[in-house]
N, C-alpha and C positions, 0 to 999 in steps of 0.2 A: 387500520382500515383507512383507505384513502377516500377523497372526495369523489373521484370517478367511480369507485366501487359503490359508494353510497347512492350515486345517481342511478347506477345499474340496479341496485337492490330496490330503490324506490320504484323504478319502472316495473319490476317484477311484482312488487307488492300491489301497486295500483292495478295491474292486470289481474292479479288474483282476487282482488276485492271488487272488481268491476260488476259482478253479478249482484252485489248488495243493493237493496232498494234505498230510496232516500230516507226511509224511516229507520233503517238498520244502522247501528253504530259499528265502528271498527275498533275492536279491542286488541291492544298490543300487549304481549306478555314478555317481559324482559327477565323473568325469574331464571336464575342460574347464570346470568351474565355477570362476569367478574369485573370487566372494564369495557369501556366503549369509546371509540374515537369521536370527538366532537364534530369534525368535518364530515365524517360518514353519517353521523346522526343528523346533522343539520340538513344534508341532502335528503335523507329519509323524511324529515319533517316538512321540507319544502314540497316534496312530491306528494305526500299524503294530504297536507293542508290545502294545496291547490286543487286537489280532486275531491276531498271529502270534508273540508272545512271544519265545522264544529261537531263532527260525528266521531272524532277520534277519542278513545278512552284508553286508560292504562290500567293494567292489573298490577297490584302491589308486588314489586320484585324483592323488597327487603334489603336492597343494596343502596346505601346512602349516596355513594358516588354516582351510580347510575341515575338515581332519582334527581340529584342535583344537575346532572348533565341533561336530563330530559327537561327540567325547568329552564335551563340555560338556553336551549334551542326552542323553547316555548311549545313543547309537546305535553308536558305534565300540567295538570290542573292545579 
């Protein structure tokens, strides 16, 4: 997955979460994901963090590689 595809995905995610109130968290579920591109994920992180700041949560995906990638782009707690 490319960086431009990540930007596009982030825009779609931000639009789909726009109805959430300030009190609601954004829970991301990466279960079933085998591998993930860091550039794509970084763009997702930038888009979500700029719009939802500290409201982003992760469900445990059980994949150590994905978890480390999420930590690397500062999406995992």
